[in-house]
N, C-alpha and C positions, 0 to 999 in steps of 0.2 A: 337073496342074501348069501353071504359066504358062510362056510363052516366056522363054528365058534372058535376053533383052535387057531384060526388065522387072524383073529382080532388081537392086536397088541394089548388092548385094554383087558381082555380076558386073560391073556398070559400073565400080565402083572398081577391081576386079582388072584389068579390061581397060586402064583408064587407067594403072595402075601398070605393066603389061607394056609399054605403049608408051613410058613414061618410062624403063624399064630398058633397052629397046633403044636409045633415044637416048643414055643415059648410057654404055653399053658400046661405042658406036661408036668411041670414042677409045682403047680398050684396045689394048695392043701386039699386033702381028700374031702374035707367037709364042704368044699366049694365045687365039687364035681358036678352036682346037679343045679348049681346056682350060677355063680359068676363064670366059671369055666365054660359051662354049657352056653350061656348067653353070649359070651365073647366068640366062641367057636361058631355059633349059629349066625351071628352078625357077619363074621368073616366069610363063611361059605355062601351066605346069601348073595354076596356081591357077584362071584362068578356064576352061581346058579341062575341069577336073574339075567345076566348077560347071555347065557346059553339059551334060556327060554325065549328071551326077546329076539335073539338072532334067528329063531325058527318061525318067527311071525313077520308080519309086514312092518314097514318103517314106522307107522304111527304107533303100533303096539311096542315095537322095539324101543322107541323113545320113552314110553311109559315104564317099561322094565328097567331101563337105564336110570330113570328117576328113583325107582325102588332100590336099585343097587347103590345109588348115591346116598340115599338115606341110610342104608345098611352100613355103608362105609363111615358115615358120621356116627352111627351108633357104636361101631367098632372103635372108633377114635376115642369116644368117651369111656367105653369099657376098659380099654387099655390104660387110660389115665387113672381110672378107679383102681385097677389092679396094681398099678405103680404106687398110688397113694396108700394102698393097703399093705404094701411091702411084698407083693407077689412078683413084680417085675422090677428089675434094676433100671437105673437111668439109661444105660446103653441099650437095653432091650427096648425100652419105651421109645427112645430116640430113633432107633432103626425102624421100628414098625410104623411109627407116626410119620417118618419121612417117606416111607412107601405109600402110605395113605395120602400124603401130601402130593405125591406124583400122580396117583390114581384118580383122585377126585377131579382135578382140572381136566384130565384126559377124558373122563366120562362127560363132563360138561361140554367140552369141545365136540365130542362125538354126538351128543344130543343136538347141539347147534348145527352140526353138519347134516344130521337127519332132518332137522326142522327146516333148514334153508330151502331145499327144493320144494317142500310142501308149501311153505309160505309164498314162494314165487308162483306156484301153481294157483294158489288161492287168490293172490293179487291179480294175476292174469285173468282168472275167471271173473273176478269182480269188475275189472276194466271192460271185459267183453260184455258183461251183463249191462253195465252202464251205457255202453255204446249201442247195444241192441234196443234198449228202452228209450233212447234219445236223451237229450239234456234234461236235467232236473230243473225245477223252478229257479233256484239261484243261478245256475249256469246259463239259463235262457236270458237272463237280464244282463249278462256281461257282454 
């Protein structure tokens, strides 16, 4: 696996996290341990999971990307809630959700890319197993 800093998906997630921290600075003090904290945790969970997954094998990387994707969805809702509560203006919400809208499909494509070689290997192993065992009953009658 490559170093996490080389993954474009991590770079975008990191920049999004920095932007979320900046946007949440102006949230009310009484939200510091509630919504502010929840939104920030969801934001940094995305790049953290990409980092951790990149240090593991492809199968585990895929799982960590799924967690990162779920965190991005959580962040998306947290930002909407913050907007509806009057903590984020429309432009802030639009800018941040646009970044999430770029990031989420990137993560899905990356997961598909990781899954593709594994699926191909599984299918090849299954074909090899069927060949080694000879034809099954339905195949024998054809």
